[in-house]
VOGUGU-961771 format. One record per residue (C-alpha): x, y, z; residue in one letter; chain; residue number from 0. Coordinates in Angstrom, 2 decimals, padded with zeros to 5 digits. Each point is the difference from the previous one (the first is absolute). Layout:
! VOGUGU-961771
        xx        yy        zz   code   unit   pos
         X         Y         Z      A      A   NUM
...
! end
This chain:
! VOGUGU-961771
        xx        yy        zz   code   unit   pos
    000.27   -000.20   -000.09      X      A     0
    000.88    003.59   -001.01      X      A     1
    000.99    002.41    002.62      X      A     2
   -003.17    002.64    001.69      X      A     3
   -000.43    002.55   -002.26      X      A     4
   -000.11    002.91    002.78      X      A     5
   -001.86    002.59   -002.72      X      A     6
   -002.43   -002.19   -000.42      X      A     7
   -000.37   -000.17    003.49      X      A     8
    000.36    003.77    000.84      X      A     9
   -003.11    000.37   -002.77      X      A    10
   -002.10   -002.64    001.76      X      A    11
    001.15    001.34    003.74      X      A    12
   -001.13    003.64   -001.49      X      A    13
   -003.60   -001.34   -001.31      X      A    14
   -000.44   -002.15    002.84      X      A    15
    000.60    003.11    002.54      X      A    16
   -002.32    002.35   -001.78      X      A    17
   -002.70   -003.05   -000.85      X      A    18
   -000.62    001.76   -003.38      X      A    19
    001.57   -000.52   -003.45      X      A    20
   -000.86    003.02   -001.71      X      A    21
    001.27    002.49    003.27      X      A    22
    003.28   -002.24    000.30      X      A    23
    000.37    000.44   -004.08      X      A    24
   -000.27    003.78    000.16      X      A    25
    001.97    000.56    003.34      X      A    26
    002.85   -001.97   -001.67      X      A    27
   -000.40    001.81   -003.36      X      A    28
   -000.13   -003.15   -002.06      X      A    29
   -003.46   -001.31   -002.04      X      A    30
   -002.29   -002.55    001.56      X      A    31
    000.66   -003.07   -002.72      X      A    32
    004.10    000.69    000.89      X      A    33
   -000.53   -000.63    004.13      X      A    34
   -002.99   -002.81   -000.80      X      A    35
    003.19   -001.46   -002.32      X      A    36
    002.46    000.31    002.83      X      A    37
   -002.22   -001.49    002.36      X      A    38
   -001.25   -003.18   -002.06      X      A    39
    004.16   -000.60   -000.56      X      A    40
    000.18   -000.05    003.41      X      A    41
   -002.77   -002.51    000.22      X      A    42
    001.17   -002.04   -002.33      X      A    43
    003.06   -000.26    001.56      X      A    44
   -001.04   -001.06    003.46      X      A    45
   -002.82   -002.01   -001.49      X      A    46
   -002.87    001.63    001.81      X      A    47
   -002.57    002.86   -000.66      X      A    48
    000.49    002.80    002.61      X      A    49
   -003.08    001.34   -000.41      X      A    50
   -003.85   -000.02   -000.87      X      A    51
   -002.63    002.27   -001.08      X      A    52
   -003.25    000.96    001.85      X      A    53
   -001.93    001.90   -002.13      X      A    54
    002.37    003.28   -000.25      X      A    55
    002.24   -000.85    003.09      X      A    56
    002.96   -001.38   -000.60      X      A    57
    000.81   -002.89    003.06      X      A    58
    002.68   -002.23    001.23      X      A    59
    000.17   -003.52   -000.02      X      A    60
    001.45   -002.02    002.05      X      A    61
    003.23   -000.25   -001.75      X      A    62
   -000.02    003.77   -000.26      X      A    63
   -000.38    000.57    003.78      X      A    64
    002.85   -002.30    000.37      X      A    65
    001.77    001.65   -002.65      X      A    66
   -000.59    003.77    001.31      X      A    67
    001.40   -001.35    003.47      X      A    68
    003.06   -000.96   -001.35      X      A    69
    000.23    003.17   -002.40      X      A    70
   -000.81    002.31    003.28      X      A    71
    002.91   -001.74    001.16      X      A    72
    002.36    000.10   -002.42      X      A    73
   -000.26    004.05   -001.13      X      A    74
   -000.20    000.98    003.51      X      A    75
    003.34   -002.04    000.50      X      A    76
    001.17    001.73   -002.96      X      A    77
   -001.00    003.53    001.05      X      A    78
    001.74   -000.74    003.37      X      A    79
    002.91   -000.90   -001.79      X      A    80
    000.44    002.82   -002.08      X      A    81
   -000.54    002.30    003.04      X      A    82
    002.83   -001.28    001.63      X      A    83
    002.19    000.30   -002.74      X      A    84
   -001.04    003.51   -000.14      X      A    85
    000.05    000.65    003.85      X      A    86
   -003.67    000.49    000.01      X      A    87
   -001.38   -003.18    001.78      X      A    88
   -001.04    002.19    002.56      X      A    89
   -002.33    001.85   -002.30      X      A    90
   -001.99   -002.74   -001.48      X      A    91
   -003.56    000.20    000.42      X      A    92
   -002.57   -002.83    000.97      X      A    93
   -003.64    000.36   -000.78      X      A    94
   -003.33   -001.31    001.30      X      A    95
   -002.50   -000.34   -001.95      X      A    96
   -003.55    000.52    002.21      X      A    97
   -003.39   -000.75   -001.52      X      A    98
   -002.77    002.04    002.10      X      A    99
   -003.96   -001.02    000.09      X      A   100
   -000.72    003.46   -001.72      X      A   101
   -002.80    000.65    003.19      X      A   102
    002.37   -000.79    002.89      X      A   103
    000.69    003.27    002.53      X      A   104
    003.23    001.53   -001.38      X      A   105
    000.88    000.90    003.29      X      A   106
    000.43   -003.72    000.71      X      A   107
    002.08   -000.75   -003.15      X      A   108
    002.35    002.95    001.09      X      A   109
    000.26   -001.88    003.40      X      A   110
    001.13   -003.13   -001.84      X      A   111
    002.60    001.67   -001.77      X      A   112
    001.34    002.29    002.40      X      A   113
    003.15   -002.21    001.21      X      A   114
    001.54    000.32   -003.80      X      A   115
   -001.72    003.67   -000.95      X      A   116
    003.01    002.57   -000.90      X      A   117
    002.74   -002.87   -000.02      X      A   118
    002.35    001.27   -002.64      X      A   119
    000.22   -003.94   -000.78      X      A   120
   -003.26   -000.84   -000.62      X      A   121
   -002.54    000.77   -002.85      X      A   122
   -003.69   -000.68    001.29      X      A   123
   -002.37   -000.25   -003.21      X      A   124
   -003.69   -000.64    001.18      X      A   125
   -002.92   -001.37   -002.50      X      A   126
   -003.56    000.54    001.10      X      A   127
   -003.14   -001.87   -001.24      X      A   128
   -002.71   -003.04    000.10      X      A   129
    001.17   -003.00    002.23      X      A   130
   -000.09   -002.14   -002.77      X      A   131
    002.13    002.02   -002.48      X      A   132
    002.75    000.71    002.95      X      A   133
    000.36   -003.69    000.74      X      A   134
    000.25   -000.75   -003.55      X      A   135
    003.16    002.05    000.03      X      A   136
    001.00   -001.75    003.17      X      A   137
   -000.03   -003.06   -002.13      X      A   138
    001.44    001.44   -002.70      X      A   139
    002.59    001.30    001.81      X      A   140
   -000.47    003.84   -000.77      X      A   141
   -000.64    000.31    003.55      X      A   142
    002.27   -000.75    003.19      X      A   143
   -003.25    000.13    002.48      X      A   144
   -003.70    000.74   -000.17      X      A   145
   -001.54    002.31    002.96      X      A   146
   -003.80   -001.09    000.85      X      A   147
   -002.79    000.01    002.53      X      A   148
   -001.08   -003.08   -000.41      X      A   149
    002.36   -003.45   -000.75      X      A   150
   -000.92   -001.43   -003.49      X      A   151
   -001.16   -003.27   -000.30      X      A   152
    002.74   -003.04    000.15      X      A   153
   -000.22   -002.94   -001.83      X      A   154
    002.51   -002.60   -001.73      X      A   155
    000.45    002.57   -002.91      X      A   156
    000.44    002.74    001.51      X      A   157
    002.91   -000.18    003.26      X      A   158
   -001.03    003.57    001.21      X      A   159
    001.72    000.61    003.03      X      A   160
   -002.14    002.58    002.21      X      A   161
    002.17    001.72    003.22      X      A   162
   -002.25    002.03    001.98      X      A   163
    002.24    003.41    000.70      X      A   164
   -002.81    002.33    001.55      X      A   165
   -003.26   -000.43    001.67      X      A   166
   -001.64    003.48    000.64      X      A   167
   -003.25    000.28    002.59      X      A   168
   -003.22    002.01   -002.03      X      A   169
   -000.99    002.79    001.24      X      A   170
   -002.65    002.15   -000.32      X      A   171
    001.58    003.60   -000.66      X      A   172
   -001.57    003.48   -001.12      X      A   173
   -000.08    003.64    000.17      X      A   174
   -000.17    001.34    003.75      X      A   175
   -003.48    001.61   -000.86      X      A   176
   -001.28   -003.08   -001.28      X      A   177
    000.54   -001.55    002.96      X      A   178
   -000.66    001.97    002.42      X      A   179
    000.35   -000.27    004.16      X      A   180
   -001.50   -003.21    001.87      X      A   181
   -001.27   -002.18   -002.51      X      A   182
    000.79   -003.36   -000.24      X      A   183
    001.24   -002.20   -002.56      X      A   184
   -003.69   -001.58   -000.22      X      A   185
   -001.62    003.73   -000.19      X      A   186
    002.27    000.51   -002.81      X      A   187
   -000.28   -002.89   -002.13      X      A   188
   -003.83    000.02   -000.04      X      A   189
    000.04    004.00   -000.17      X      A   190
    002.38    001.19   -002.41      X      A   191
    000.44   -000.78   -003.95      X      A   192
    002.82   -002.56   -000.41      X      A   193
    002.90   -000.20   -002.58      X      A   194
    000.56   -003.89   -000.28      X      A   195
    001.90   -002.33   -001.93      X      A   196
   -001.19   -001.96   -002.59      X      A   197
   -001.82   -003.18    000.26      X      A   198
    002.34   -002.20   -001.16      X      A   199
    002.81    001.41    002.69      X      A   200
    000.91   -002.40    003.45      X      A   201
   -000.87    003.82    001.62      X      A   202
   -002.94    000.30   -000.78      X      A   203
   -000.97   -003.87    000.26      X      A   204
    000.76    000.68    003.82      X      A   205
   -001.55    003.09    000.11      X      A   206
   -003.27   -000.93   -001.10      X      A   207
    000.10   -003.00    002.73      X      A   208
    000.28    002.75    002.43      X      A   209
   -002.41    002.01   -000.72      X      A   210
   -002.17   -003.38   -000.34      X      A   211
    000.60   -000.94    003.51      X      A   212
   -000.75    004.13    001.08      X      A   213
   -003.64   -000.43   -001.70      X      A   214
    001.59    003.28   -002.18      X      A   215
   -000.72    000.73   -003.36      X      A   216
    002.20    002.41   -000.89      X      A   217
   -000.51    002.97   -002.20      X      A   218
    002.62   -000.40   -002.75      X      A   219
    000.71    003.33   -001.64      X      A   220
    002.93   -002.09   -002.45      X      A   221
    001.64   -003.24   -000.54      X      A   222
    003.21    000.50   -001.38      X      A   223
    002.73   -002.62   -001.14      X      A   224
    003.31    002.45    000.20      X      A   225
    001.40    000.69    003.26      X      A   226
    001.29    003.12   -001.53      X      A   227
   -003.90    001.65   -000.42      X      A   228
   -001.42   -001.43    003.14      X      A   229
    003.12    001.99    001.45      X      A   230
   -001.30    003.39   -002.19      X      A   231
   -004.11   -000.86    000.64      X      A   232
    000.48   -000.15    003.66      X      A   233
    002.23    003.63   -000.01      X      A   234
   -002.83    001.21   -002.13      X      A   235
   -002.09   -000.34    002.60      X      A   236
   -002.40   -002.44   -002.23      X      A   237
   -000.17   -002.55    003.35      X      A   238
    002.09   -001.70    002.40      X      A   239
    002.23   -002.55   -001.64      X      A   240
    000.49   -003.75    001.03      X      A   241
    003.55   -000.20   -000.58      X      A   242
    003.59   -001.47    001.14      X      A   243
    001.70    003.44    002.17      X      A   244
    003.21   -000.50   -002.17      X      A   245
   -002.39    001.43   -003.35      X      A   246
   -000.39    003.47    002.41      X      A   247
    002.97    000.39    001.62      X      A   248
    000.51    003.27   -001.43      X      A   249
   -003.30    000.93    000.84      X      A   250
   -000.34   -001.50    003.36      X      A   251
    003.62    001.78    001.11      X      A   252
   -001.11    003.23   -001.06      X      A   253
   -003.47   -000.03    001.22      X      A   254
   -001.82    000.39   -002.96      X      A   255
   -001.66   -003.45    000.49      X      A   256
   -000.09   -002.12    003.37      X      A   257
   -000.67   -003.13    000.79      X      A   258
   -003.35   -001.08    002.07      X      A   259
    001.22   -003.65    001.42      X      A   260
    001.71   -003.01   -001.87      X      A   261
   -003.19   -002.51   -000.96      X      A   262
   -000.19   -003.05    001.61      X      A   263
    001.69   -002.97   -001.37      X      A   264
    000.68    001.69   -003.32      X      A   265
    003.24    000.52   -001.29      X      A   266
    002.05   -000.34   -003.48      X      A   267
    002.98   -002.14   -000.66      X      A   268
    002.13    000.95   -002.74      X      A   269
    002.27   -002.66   -002.01      X      A   270
    003.00   -000.24   -001.90      X      A   271
   -000.12   -002.72   -002.24      X      A   272
    002.71   -001.38   -001.31      X      A   273
    001.05   -003.28   -002.40      X      A   274
    002.71   -002.24    000.96      X      A   275
    002.78    001.14   -002.15      X      A   276
    003.49   -001.68   -000.80      X      A   277
    001.72    003.45    000.36      X      A   278
   -002.28    001.97    002.31      X      A   279
    000.76    003.67   -000.13      X      A   280
    002.09    001.04    002.98      X      A   281
   -002.12    003.48    000.61      X      A   282
   -003.33   -002.18    000.52      X      A   283
    001.73   -002.62    002.53      X      A   284
    001.25    003.67    002.08      X      A   285
   -003.82    001.38    000.21      X      A   286
   -001.89   -003.42    000.29      X      A   287
    002.18   -001.17    002.77      X      A   288
   -000.43    002.95    001.97      X      A   289
   -003.18    000.99   -000.13      X      A   290
   -001.63   -003.41   -000.23      X      A   291
   -002.98   -000.52    002.58      X      A   292
    000.68   -003.05    002.62      X      A   293
   -002.73   -002.98   -001.12      X      A   294
   -001.21   -001.23    003.40      X      A   295
! end
């Protein structure tokens, strides 16, 4: 067997990391057909298909995932070699590719990434989207970790590892004028309009059970699947919001919003979802190890 053609491997590596043939061809200033030929030659040499199409998406095969693992190491080692010989090893930057559920609290995302923020040797790439799309990116090696507020279903074909990294009590918050003085939690839930998560949310499931136990028929001002929008509606005094305090921590600190009370037996857990990797990202290992919750 002839030696590996590293030019072919680099083209494959670029497409695998971008996940899009057109985008990669434009970035590398080559035609799509030339790029496809290079990848096909690599596939012929190793005897396995590296990509498969799913609609308009280009997904890695199992052989492609293995090849990408090795390519990551090969080209990272090459960059380190150049840095060492040029006496710039200390300037080499590491990248962490994070996928985050589009509706997830921005404050939580910042809290999770804070240990890496501001480091000169680290580049953080954040992509937001729906859970299914993000998990597909994780499986295709375009993401290192996905941040969600509900663990994805795991089966024989998807070996997700859901690391619980934070748990927040859910509270009732609102403007000082709306909350007033002396009213109990039950009175406010029965009297005031409420801004609630949508029905598919785990918070909403727990909240509906709570008001049922209390015999309260809540007045719903808005149902929202975006925590940032819930924060804005609470600030605009549309109603009292049912949210984890981290979502509105700046407003609570300034006094613009106040917290009535934590809702009993109601919390939200945040997860960092990964897949087993032969060569895991060292930055990710550091983050998860320092923030993972202890599981009894």
